[in-house]
C-alpha positions as CSV (number, residue, x, y, z in Angstrom):
1,M,-28.6,58.9,6.3
2,A,-27.7,62.7,6.4
3,L,-24.4,63.6,7.7
4,R,-23.4,66.2,9.8
5,I,-21.0,68.0,7.7
6,A,-18.1,71.1,8.5
7,Q,-17.2,72.8,5.6
8,I,-13.9,74.7,6.7
9,A,-13.4,78.1,4.1
10,P,-10.2,80.1,3.2
11,V,-10.2,83.5,4.8
12,I,-8.9,85.4,2.3
13,F,-12.4,86.3,0.6
14,P,-15.9,86.1,2.1
15,I,-18.3,83.1,1.1
16,P,-19.3,83.4,-2.0
17,P,-16.9,86.2,-3.1
18,V,-17.7,89.2,-4.7
19,H,-15.1,88.9,-7.9
20,Y,-12.4,87.0,-8.0
21,G,-12.4,83.8,-5.9
22,G,-12.9,80.5,-7.4
23,T,-11.7,78.4,-4.0
24,E,-14.7,80.2,-2.6
25,R,-16.9,79.7,-5.2
26,I,-16.9,76.1,-5.0
27,V,-17.3,76.2,-1.4
28,H,-20.4,78.3,-1.4
29,D,-21.7,76.2,-4.0
30,L,-21.0,72.6,-2.6
31,T,-22.3,74.0,0.6
32,E,-25.7,74.6,-0.9
33,A,-25.5,71.9,-2.5
34,L,-24.9,69.4,0.4
35,I,-27.8,71.3,2.2
36,A,-30.5,70.3,-0.5
37,L,-29.3,66.6,-0.5
38,G,-31.0,66.8,3.2
39,H,-27.3,67.0,5.0
40,E,-26.3,69.0,8.1
41,V,-23.8,71.5,7.4
42,T,-21.6,73.9,9.2
43,L,-19.9,76.5,7.2
44,F,-16.6,77.7,9.1
45,A,-15.7,81.1,7.0
46,A,-15.3,84.6,7.4
47,S,-17.7,86.8,9.1
48,D,-18.4,88.7,6.1
49,S,-19.9,85.2,4.4
50,Q,-23.6,84.5,3.5
51,T,-24.9,81.1,3.2
52,S,-27.7,78.7,3.9
53,A,-26.1,76.8,6.4
54,R,-25.0,77.4,10.1
55,L,-22.3,80.4,9.9
56,V,-19.8,80.2,12.2
57,S,-17.1,82.6,12.2
58,A,-14.2,84.7,13.9
59,L,-12.7,87.8,12.3
60,P,-13.9,89.2,8.6
61,S,-12.6,88.2,5.4
62,L,-8.5,89.2,4.1
63,A,-10.3,91.5,1.6
64,Q,-13.1,93.1,3.6
65,L,-10.2,94.2,6.0
66,Q,-8.1,95.5,3.4
67,A,-11.4,97.5,1.9
68,N,-12.0,99.0,5.6
69,E,-8.4,99.5,6.5
70,G,-6.2,99.7,3.5
71,E,-2.8,98.0,3.5
72,L,-2.1,95.2,6.1
73,P,1.0,93.7,7.7
74,P,2.1,90.0,5.7
75,G,1.1,87.8,8.8
76,T,-2.7,89.2,8.8
77,A,-4.1,85.9,6.7
78,G,-2.3,83.3,9.3
79,V,-4.4,85.8,12.3
80,L,-7.5,85.2,10.4
81,E,-7.2,81.4,9.6
82,T,-6.0,80.8,13.3
83,A,-8.9,82.3,14.5
84,L,-11.1,80.7,12.8
85,L,-9.6,77.1,13.3
86,D,-9.9,78.0,16.8
87,K,-13.7,77.9,16.4
88,V,-13.5,74.7,14.5
89,R,-11.2,73.0,17.5
90,G,-14.3,74.4,20.3
91,S,-17.0,72.3,18.3
92,I,-14.9,69.3,16.2
93,M,-16.6,66.9,18.0
94,E,-20.3,67.7,16.8
95,F,-19.3,66.7,12.9
96,D,-19.1,63.4,11.4
97,I,-16.6,64.6,8.7
98,L,-14.7,67.6,8.5
99,H,-14.0,69.2,4.6
100,C,-11.1,71.7,5.0
101,H,-10.7,74.1,2.2
102,G,-7.6,76.0,3.7
103,E,-4.0,75.8,3.4
104,F,-1.5,73.9,6.2
105,F,-2.6,74.2,9.6
106,H,-6.0,72.6,9.7
107,A,-4.2,69.2,9.2
108,A,-1.9,69.7,12.9
109,L,-5.3,70.6,14.7
110,L,-7.2,67.8,13.6
111,G,-4.7,65.4,15.0
112,E,-6.6,61.7,15.1
113,L,-9.7,62.8,13.4
114,R,-7.6,63.6,10.5
115,K,-9.1,59.8,9.4
116,K,-12.7,61.8,9.5
117,S,-11.6,64.4,7.2
118,L,-11.2,65.6,3.9
119,T,-9.1,68.4,2.5
120,T,-9.2,69.9,-0.9
121,I,-6.6,71.4,-2.6
122,H,-7.6,74.3,-5.1
123,W,-4.0,75.1,-6.2
124,R,-1.1,73.4,-7.5
125,V,0.6,70.3,-5.4
126,D,3.5,69.7,-7.2
127,E,5.7,72.2,-5.8
128,R,8.0,71.9,-2.7
129,D,6.1,73.4,0.0
130,R,2.6,70.7,-0.7
131,Q,5.5,67.5,-1.1
132,L,6.6,68.7,2.1
133,F,2.9,68.8,3.2
134,F,2.2,65.8,2.3
135,S,5.1,63.6,3.6
136,S,4.6,65.2,6.8
137,F,1.0,64.0,7.1
138,P,0.5,60.9,5.0
139,D,-2.6,60.1,6.9
140,L,-4.3,63.0,5.8
141,P,-7.2,62.1,3.5
142,V,-6.4,64.4,0.2
143,A,-9.3,65.0,-2.9
144,A,-7.7,65.5,-6.5
145,I,-9.7,68.1,-8.3
146,S,-8.4,66.5,-11.8
147,H,-6.6,63.5,-12.7
148,A,-4.0,65.7,-13.8
149,Q,-3.3,67.2,-9.9
150,A,-3.5,63.6,-8.6
151,K,-0.6,62.5,-10.4
152,S,1.2,64.6,-7.7
153,I,-0.5,63.9,-4.2
154,P,1.2,60.5,-3.1
155,V,-1.1,57.6,-3.0
156,E,-1.2,57.3,0.7
157,N,-3.0,60.6,0.7
158,R,-5.1,60.4,-2.4
159,A,-8.9,59.9,-1.2
160,G,-10.3,59.8,-4.9
161,I,-10.9,62.8,-7.3
162,V,-13.7,65.4,-7.7
163,H,-14.3,67.6,-10.5
164,H,-15.5,71.1,-9.7
165,G,-19.2,71.9,-10.2
166,L,-21.4,74.9,-10.3
167,D,-24.9,76.3,-9.7
168,S,-26.3,76.2,-13.5
169,R,-28.5,79.2,-12.6
170,R,-25.8,81.3,-12.3
171,F,-24.5,81.2,-16.0
172,P,-27.7,80.8,-17.9
173,F,-27.4,79.6,-21.7
174,V,-27.1,82.0,-24.6
175,E,-27.9,80.8,-28.1
176,Q,-26.3,83.3,-30.3
177,S,-23.3,84.8,-29.7
178,K,-22.0,88.5,-30.4
179,G,-19.0,88.0,-32.6
180,Y,-16.1,88.5,-30.3
181,L,-13.4,86.0,-27.8
182,A,-13.5,86.3,-24.2
183,F,-10.1,85.9,-21.7
184,V,-11.4,85.7,-17.9
185,G,-8.0,84.9,-15.7
186,R,-5.5,86.6,-13.6
187,M,-3.3,89.0,-15.7
188,T,0.0,86.8,-15.1
189,D,2.2,84.9,-17.6
190,Q,0.9,81.3,-16.0
191,K,-3.1,82.2,-18.1
192,R,-1.2,84.2,-20.8
193,P,-3.5,87.2,-21.6
194,D,-0.7,88.5,-23.9
195,R,-1.3,84.9,-26.1
196,A,-4.9,86.0,-26.2
197,I,-4.3,89.3,-27.7
198,E,-2.0,87.4,-30.3
199,I,-4.5,85.3,-31.2
200,A,-7.2,87.9,-31.5
201,T,-4.9,90.0,-33.4
202,A,-4.0,87.0,-35.9
203,T,-8.0,86.2,-36.6
204,G,-9.4,89.5,-36.6
205,K,-11.5,89.1,-33.9
206,A,-12.6,91.6,-31.2
207,L,-11.6,90.4,-27.7
208,K,-12.8,91.5,-24.1
209,L,-10.2,90.5,-21.5
210,A,-11.4,90.3,-17.9
211,G,-9.6,89.3,-14.6
212,G,-7.5,90.8,-11.6
213,I,-4.3,92.3,-11.9
214,D,-1.5,89.3,-10.4
215,V,-0.5,91.1,-7.4
216,G,2.7,88.7,-7.1
217,N,3.9,90.4,-10.6
218,P,2.1,93.8,-11.2
219,S,4.4,94.3,-13.8
220,Y,3.7,91.7,-16.4
221,F,0.1,93.7,-17.3
222,D,1.8,96.7,-17.6
223,H,4.8,95.6,-20.2
224,Q,2.5,92.8,-21.9
225,V,-1.2,93.6,-21.8
226,K,-1.7,97.6,-21.6
227,P,0.5,98.6,-24.5
228,R,-1.4,96.1,-26.6
229,L,-5.0,97.5,-26.0
230,N,-6.9,99.8,-28.3
231,D,-10.4,99.7,-29.4
232,D,-10.8,96.1,-30.2
233,I,-8.6,94.4,-27.8
234,R,-10.4,95.8,-24.4
235,Y,-9.3,95.4,-20.4
236,I,-12.3,95.6,-18.4
237,G,-11.2,94.5,-15.0
238,S,-12.5,92.3,-12.4
239,V,-16.3,91.0,-12.8
240,D,-18.9,89.5,-10.7
241,D,-20.7,86.7,-11.8
242,S,-23.4,88.7,-13.5
243,Q,-21.2,90.3,-15.4
244,K,-19.0,87.2,-16.3
245,A,-22.2,85.4,-17.3
246,L,-23.1,88.0,-19.7
247,L,-19.3,88.2,-21.0
248,L,-18.7,84.5,-21.5
249,G,-22.4,83.8,-22.6
250,H,-21.8,86.7,-25.6
251,A,-18.6,85.1,-26.7
252,D,-17.9,83.3,-29.5
253,A,-15.3,81.4,-27.6
254,L,-13.4,81.7,-24.4
255,L,-9.7,81.3,-24.8
256,F,-8.1,79.7,-22.6
257,P,-4.1,79.7,-23.6
258,I,-2.4,78.9,-20.3
259,E,1.1,78.1,-19.6
260,W,1.4,75.9,-16.3
261,P,-0.1,72.4,-15.0
262,E,-3.6,74.1,-14.5
263,P,-5.4,72.0,-11.8
264,F,-8.9,72.4,-12.8
265,G,-9.7,75.7,-14.5
266,L,-13.0,76.9,-13.5
267,V,-13.9,79.7,-16.4
268,M,-13.7,76.7,-18.7
269,I,-16.8,75.3,-17.2
270,E,-18.5,78.7,-16.5
271,A,-18.0,79.2,-20.3
272,M,-19.9,76.0,-20.8
273,A,-22.6,76.3,-18.7
274,C,-23.5,79.4,-20.9
275,G,-22.9,77.7,-23.9
276,T,-19.8,79.2,-24.7
277,P,-16.9,76.5,-26.1
278,V,-13.6,76.7,-24.8
279,I,-10.3,77.0,-26.9
280,A,-7.2,75.4,-24.7
281,W,-3.9,75.1,-24.4
282,R,-3.1,70.7,-23.6
283,N,-2.2,71.4,-20.4
284,G,-2.6,70.2,-16.8
285,A,-6.4,69.3,-16.3
286,V,-7.5,70.7,-20.0
287,E,-8.2,67.4,-21.6
288,E,-10.7,66.6,-18.5
289,I,-13.0,69.7,-19.4
290,V,-12.6,70.1,-22.5
291,E,-13.8,67.7,-25.6
292,H,-11.9,68.4,-28.6
293,G,-14.5,69.1,-31.6
294,V,-17.4,68.7,-29.1
295,N,-17.5,71.4,-26.7
296,G,-14.2,73.4,-27.7
297,Y,-11.1,72.7,-29.2
298,I,-7.4,71.5,-27.5
299,V,-4.5,73.3,-29.4
300,E,-1.0,73.5,-28.8
301,S,0.4,76.2,-30.9
302,M,-0.9,79.8,-32.7
303,E,-1.7,78.6,-35.7
304,E,-4.0,75.7,-34.1
305,A,-5.7,78.5,-32.1
306,C,-6.4,80.6,-35.1
307,W,-7.5,77.4,-36.7
308,A,-10.1,76.6,-33.8
309,V,-11.3,80.4,-33.9
310,K,-11.9,80.4,-37.5
311,N,-14.2,76.9,-37.3
312,I,-15.9,77.7,-33.3
313,S,-19.0,78.4,-35.6
314,A,-19.0,74.3,-36.5
315,L,-20.1,73.5,-32.3
316,D,-23.2,73.1,-31.2
317,R,-23.8,76.0,-28.6
318,R,-26.3,73.4,-27.4
319,V,-24.1,70.4,-27.2
320,V,-21.9,72.7,-25.2
321,R,-24.0,73.5,-22.7
322,E,-25.2,70.0,-22.4
323,R,-22.2,68.8,-21.5
324,F,-21.8,70.9,-18.8
325,M,-25.0,69.9,-17.2
326,R,-24.1,66.4,-17.7
327,G,-20.4,66.5,-15.7
328,F,-20.0,69.8,-13.9
329,T,-23.0,70.7,-11.9
330,R,-22.8,71.5,-8.1
331,E,-25.4,68.6,-7.8
332,R,-22.8,66.1,-9.2
333,M,-20.2,67.4,-7.6
334,A,-21.9,67.4,-4.0
335,R,-23.1,63.8,-4.5
336,D,-19.3,62.8,-5.5
337,Y,-18.5,64.4,-2.3
338,V,-21.0,62.7,0.1
339,T,-19.6,59.4,-1.4
340,L,-15.9,60.4,-0.6
341,Y,-17.1,61.3,3.1
342,R,-19.3,58.0,3.5
343,R,-16.0,55.7,2.4
344,L,-13.8,57.6,4.4
345,L,-16.1,57.0,7.6
346,A,-16.7,53.3,6.7
347,N,-12.9,53.0,6.6
348,A,-12.1,55.2,9.7
């Protein structure tokens, strides 16, 4: 039986995002896949969003407002979220399940309907703000995006684990790479582009770095990345989906040298979709995505990372793509979420 599903998106970027916005991309792919499965989906999102679902909006995204008006007061995002949640409140009884992807405010709005809701948190959950949130709402069902993330979610909140999935058509398979390494991510000490530069330099490989400069740590790029750029180490800025597919698809490997408890790592499966193997530091959810020696290498030191670069040709790009198709498509993600929805409704 078809479900009436509300997908409640964040308000920072439109659905789907133009450049950066992993959460918004997942919300888009999930919404489209649920519709393809025959469910009735309403997307609550910024007014500059595009979707096959019924779209309910209050105001434009923060990104759109900033593009039109320049710098905005720090409370603007809170206003946008509050206005959107008021739209949810007005039609809250129309849905079998409400799937929330925002921050905190929805938990108070839902009240007794929390038992018919699901919250996916697309960020780390081990810090103090999340722990206070969970302790305040022990009846809020939360879906983890990895086993690594689930470890920090209290047992009473855990509803299940659903790995992310993507539209396979957006990242077509590329059989032959072009001899360079790729890094895609925020220019920040959590993602460690400086480490990617060290690996490329030590192995004599060209490196293309893509991603936005972290607004919370803008000096990192100026001090750790910019001085090391040259003809072989290039920074190309933020990329849209088509640019990212070309960048990842023609790379010998994606470098993912993180230094934080990564809750998932979306760019890893974007690379895998193209057939491009991943060289990743053992941290967070990496071991759930990368199968060492099959679709990439998991490393713990510069020496191991350099060895992985030199041995990347031993991995079959067709096998890398096949592993993506087996475990990380948006169709699989949608089916897993529907299973969770039905379990929650049966116990409500």
